[in-house]
MIGU-494223 format. One record per residue (C-alpha): x, y, z; residue in three letters. Coordinates in Angstrom, 3 decimals, padded with zeros to 6 digits. Last residue first. Layout:
N
{u X; v Y; w Z; resn ALA}
...
END
This chain:
202
{u -176.190; v 130.342; w 165.706; resn UNK}
{u -172.496; v 130.483; w 166.473; resn UNK}
{u -170.255; v 130.669; w 163.437; resn UNK}
{u -167.788; v 127.812; w 163.049; resn UNK}
{u -164.274; v 129.174; w 162.654; resn UNK}
{u -162.697; v 128.718; w 159.220; resn UNK}
{u -159.666; v 126.422; w 159.324; resn UNK}
{u -156.398; v 128.219; w 158.714; resn UNK}
{u -154.829; v 127.862; w 155.275; resn UNK}
{u -155.933; v 130.789; w 153.146; resn UNK}
{u -155.589; v 133.446; w 155.811; resn UNK}
{u -152.447; v 131.695; w 157.016; resn UNK}
{u -150.563; v 132.200; w 153.765; resn UNK}
{u -151.159; v 135.948; w 153.516; resn UNK}
{u -150.309; v 136.514; w 157.175; resn UNK}
{u -147.201; v 134.344; w 156.723; resn UNK}
{u -146.172; v 136.490; w 153.762; resn UNK}
{u -146.342; v 139.683; w 155.780; resn UNK}
{u -144.764; v 138.362; w 158.974; resn UNK}
{u -141.826; v 136.763; w 157.154; resn UNK}
{u -141.195; v 139.923; w 155.123; resn UNK}
{u -141.302; v 142.090; w 158.248; resn UNK}
{u -138.885; v 139.742; w 160.020; resn UNK}
{u -136.423; v 140.264; w 157.168; resn UNK}
{u -134.981; v 137.815; w 154.658; resn UNK}
{u -133.785; v 140.600; w 152.343; resn UNK}
{u -134.729; v 140.853; w 148.648; resn UNK}
{u -133.013; v 139.676; w 145.441; resn UNK}
{u -130.867; v 137.112; w 147.237; resn UNK}
{u -131.729; v 134.472; w 144.639; resn UNK}
{u -131.079; v 131.333; w 146.706; resn UNK}
{u -132.091; v 132.593; w 150.149; resn UNK}
{u -134.961; v 134.687; w 148.781; resn UNK}
{u -136.528; v 131.681; w 147.060; resn UNK}
{u -135.753; v 129.408; w 150.028; resn UNK}
{u -137.728; v 131.683; w 152.343; resn UNK}
{u -140.616; v 132.103; w 149.869; resn UNK}
{u -140.881; v 128.306; w 149.371; resn UNK}
{u -141.372; v 127.490; w 153.066; resn UNK}
{u -145.079; v 127.878; w 153.782; resn UNK}
{u -146.477; v 127.151; w 150.306; resn UNK}
{u -144.185; v 124.148; w 149.883; resn UNK}
{u -145.189; v 122.747; w 153.270; resn UNK}
{u -148.889; v 123.180; w 152.449; resn UNK}
{u -148.427; v 121.388; w 149.128; resn UNK}
{u -146.765; v 118.467; w 150.908; resn UNK}
{u -149.602; v 118.377; w 153.452; resn UNK}
{u -152.248; v 117.968; w 150.700; resn UNK}
{u -155.258; v 119.900; w 151.936; resn UNK}
{u -157.757; v 119.797; w 154.794; resn UNK}
{u -158.097; v 123.136; w 156.547; resn UNK}
{u -155.951; v 124.100; w 159.509; resn UNK}
{u -156.493; v 123.880; w 163.261; resn UNK}
{u -159.030; v 121.044; w 162.994; resn UNK}
{u -157.150; v 118.569; w 165.194; resn UNK}
{u -156.638; v 116.154; w 162.299; resn UNK}
{u -155.381; v 118.964; w 160.051; resn UNK}
{u -152.888; v 120.172; w 162.676; resn UNK}
{u -151.621; v 116.626; w 163.230; resn UNK}
{u -151.301; v 116.145; w 159.477; resn UNK}
{u -149.245; v 119.342; w 159.243; resn UNK}
{u -146.863; v 118.287; w 162.033; resn UNK}
{u -146.389; v 114.826; w 160.503; resn UNK}
{u -145.802; v 116.378; w 157.086; resn UNK}
{u -143.156; v 118.673; w 158.572; resn UNK}
{u -141.211; v 115.863; w 160.232; resn UNK}
{u -141.323; v 113.857; w 157.003; resn UNK}
{u -140.234; v 116.976; w 155.148; resn UNK}
{u -137.112; v 117.189; w 157.308; resn UNK}
{u -135.979; v 113.660; w 156.522; resn UNK}
{u -136.934; v 113.821; w 152.844; resn UNK}
{u -135.121; v 117.114; w 152.249; resn UNK}
{u -132.035; v 116.403; w 154.380; resn UNK}
{u -130.370; v 113.021; w 153.985; resn UNK}
{u -132.465; v 111.569; w 151.168; resn UNK}
{u -132.648; v 114.609; w 148.900; resn UNK}
{u -129.266; v 116.031; w 149.882; resn UNK}
{u -127.592; v 112.630; w 149.522; resn UNK}
{u -129.154; v 112.086; w 146.091; resn UNK}
{u -128.073; v 115.515; w 144.848; resn UNK}
{u -124.637; v 115.069; w 146.366; resn UNK}
{u -124.131; v 111.804; w 144.496; resn UNK}
{u -125.611; v 113.346; w 141.337; resn UNK}
{u -122.989; v 116.141; w 141.342; resn UNK}
{u -123.681; v 119.071; w 139.011; resn UNK}
{u -126.928; v 120.509; w 140.382; resn UNK}
{u -126.321; v 118.947; w 143.788; resn UNK}
{u -123.392; v 121.260; w 144.406; resn UNK}
{u -125.670; v 124.297; w 144.039; resn UNK}
{u -128.150; v 122.905; w 146.575; resn UNK}
{u -125.317; v 122.121; w 148.981; resn UNK}
{u -123.788; v 125.588; w 148.573; resn UNK}
{u -127.127; v 127.339; w 149.171; resn UNK}
{u -127.754; v 125.287; w 152.304; resn UNK}
{u -124.214; v 125.828; w 153.561; resn UNK}
{u -124.540; v 129.594; w 153.146; resn UNK}
{u -127.855; v 129.503; w 154.998; resn UNK}
{u -126.378; v 127.383; w 157.797; resn UNK}
{u -123.484; v 129.804; w 158.207; resn UNK}
{u -125.604; v 132.914; w 158.811; resn UNK}
{u -128.375; v 134.813; w 156.985; resn UNK}
{u -130.377; v 131.590; w 156.687; resn UNK}
{u -130.306; v 131.350; w 160.488; resn UNK}
{u -132.120; v 134.692; w 160.832; resn UNK}
{u -134.795; v 133.804; w 158.267; resn UNK}
{u -135.192; v 130.355; w 159.788; resn UNK}
{u -135.747; v 131.880; w 163.224; resn UNK}
{u -138.440; v 134.184; w 161.807; resn UNK}
{u -139.999; v 131.150; w 160.109; resn UNK}
{u -140.038; v 129.231; w 163.380; resn UNK}
{u -141.490; v 132.091; w 165.421; resn UNK}
{u -144.222; v 132.827; w 162.872; resn UNK}
{u -144.970; v 129.102; w 162.634; resn UNK}
{u -145.433; v 128.884; w 166.405; resn UNK}
{u -147.639; v 131.993; w 166.430; resn UNK}
{u -149.854; v 130.805; w 163.568; resn UNK}
{u -150.269; v 127.456; w 165.270; resn UNK}
{u -148.866; v 123.980; w 164.611; resn UNK}
{u -148.142; v 122.431; w 168.010; resn UNK}
{u -144.878; v 120.631; w 168.729; resn UNK}
{u -142.850; v 123.211; w 166.837; resn UNK}
{u -140.408; v 121.822; w 164.248; resn UNK}
{u -136.806; v 122.183; w 165.317; resn UNK}
{u -134.616; v 124.793; w 163.631; resn UNK}
{u -131.193; v 125.030; w 165.291; resn UNK}
{u -130.929; v 121.488; w 166.614; resn UNK}
{u -132.674; v 119.862; w 163.655; resn UNK}
{u -130.625; v 121.985; w 161.244; resn UNK}
{u -127.366; v 120.980; w 162.932; resn UNK}
{u -128.162; v 117.257; w 162.825; resn UNK}
{u -129.215; v 117.470; w 159.178; resn UNK}
{u -126.027; v 119.314; w 158.221; resn UNK}
{u -123.751; v 116.821; w 159.955; resn UNK}
{u -125.513; v 113.826; w 158.415; resn UNK}
{u -125.523; v 115.577; w 155.021; resn UNK}
{u -121.775; v 116.146; w 155.175; resn UNK}
{u -121.048; v 112.550; w 156.110; resn UNK}
{u -123.296; v 111.250; w 153.310; resn UNK}
{u -121.663; v 113.525; w 150.731; resn UNK}
{u -118.191; v 112.319; w 151.688; resn UNK}
{u -119.050; v 108.682; w 150.978; resn UNK}
{u -120.534; v 105.439; w 152.320; resn UNK}
{u -120.685; v 106.552; w 155.972; resn UNK}
{u -119.788; v 104.490; w 159.065; resn UNK}
{u -116.997; v 102.317; w 157.647; resn UNK}
{u -115.781; v 105.216; w 155.532; resn UNK}
{u -115.342; v 107.317; w 158.675; resn UNK}
{u -113.503; v 104.495; w 160.434; resn UNK}
{u -111.087; v 104.024; w 157.540; resn UNK}
{u -110.508; v 107.777; w 157.336; resn UNK}
{u -109.369; v 107.734; w 160.958; resn UNK}
{u -110.989; v 109.872; w 163.649; resn UNK}
{u -108.967; v 112.807; w 165.031; resn UNK}
{u -111.958; v 115.054; w 164.219; resn UNK}
{u -110.048; v 117.769; w 162.356; resn UNK}
{u -107.629; v 115.407; w 160.598; resn UNK}
{u -110.360; v 112.941; w 159.639; resn UNK}
{u -112.638; v 115.745; w 158.421; resn UNK}
{u -109.791; v 117.257; w 156.377; resn UNK}
{u -109.062; v 113.921; w 154.691; resn UNK}
{u -112.749; v 113.141; w 154.120; resn UNK}
{u -113.045; v 116.522; w 152.430; resn UNK}
{u -114.601; v 119.780; w 153.578; resn UNK}
{u -112.481; v 122.064; w 151.413; resn UNK}
{u -115.119; v 122.325; w 148.674; resn UNK}
{u -117.960; v 122.906; w 151.147; resn UNK}
{u -116.577; v 125.987; w 152.851; resn UNK}
{u -113.616; v 126.568; w 155.158; resn UNK}
{u -115.169; v 127.967; w 158.356; resn UNK}
{u -118.777; v 126.765; w 158.310; resn UNK}
{u -118.184; v 123.632; w 156.264; resn UNK}
{u -115.165; v 122.803; w 158.418; resn UNK}
{u -117.121; v 123.294; w 161.652; resn UNK}
{u -119.999; v 121.163; w 160.368; resn UNK}
{u -117.645; v 118.338; w 159.450; resn UNK}
{u -115.688; v 118.579; w 162.700; resn UNK}
{u -118.850; v 118.397; w 164.796; resn UNK}
{u -120.115; v 115.438; w 162.736; resn UNK}
{u -116.820; v 113.555; w 163.057; resn UNK}
{u -116.439; v 114.287; w 166.781; resn UNK}
{u -120.062; v 113.289; w 167.392; resn UNK}
{u -119.410; v 109.947; w 165.708; resn UNK}
{u -116.233; v 109.456; w 167.739; resn UNK}
{u -118.085; v 110.066; w 170.997; resn UNK}
{u -121.011; v 107.890; w 169.984; resn UNK}
{u -118.632; v 105.024; w 169.159; resn UNK}
{u -119.953; v 102.771; w 166.398; resn UNK}
{u -119.636; v 099.081; w 167.209; resn UNK}
{u -116.318; v 097.492; w 166.220; resn UNK}
{u -116.136; v 095.354; w 163.129; resn UNK}
{u -118.521; v 092.695; w 161.859; resn UNK}
{u -121.897; v 092.477; w 163.518; resn UNK}
{u -122.229; v 089.454; w 165.778; resn UNK}
{u -124.020; v 086.493; w 164.297; resn UNK}
{u -126.865; v 085.011; w 166.249; resn UNK}
{u -126.863; v 081.235; w 166.675; resn UNK}
{u -130.348; v 079.847; w 166.976; resn UNK}
{u -131.062; v 078.035; w 170.241; resn UNK}
{u -131.001; v 074.266; w 170.062; resn UNK}
{u -134.330; v 072.549; w 170.692; resn UNK}
{u -134.227; v 070.173; w 173.625; resn UNK}
{u -135.558; v 066.659; w 173.247; resn UNK}
END
């Protein structure tokens, strides 16, 4: 007696088109960069990307989710985590962050954080769509460095905060410039407390 094969249901609606998805995310980032967060609406994204509002809402639950998807993709492209955690690799990444924070991505970051203070939907989207996603990458890099003995054992979340807090502090308050000299000086201070102590030869 043959056993009937289970019937698999096809997902409802058309599968997501990579080309259309890229068009939406490109348009969203372009609008945020050129027009600002307030004018980056579902209507303007649909018009700019030539993708219908119905399709956008089928792929993302709300405007905040679209914006965070575009922002996360851009930040990963512009500011990837280094494969190996070393003082030199972190110096290069933090210097790149300082430069990028002076441009469109820095303005977007500040605007998204500000928007999240009054809009719980944006706050949740920013936490889930950017902070958590990027911190997971950072925690993995820190844990790898701890396991290989390059840095001392400590809570990886605390290490991330120590490394990146000064950049965000200057980005949001603007009280001092995000210069290469600043990055070098504070990274030297951080690394002296974080790097594993070399074993002295007997």
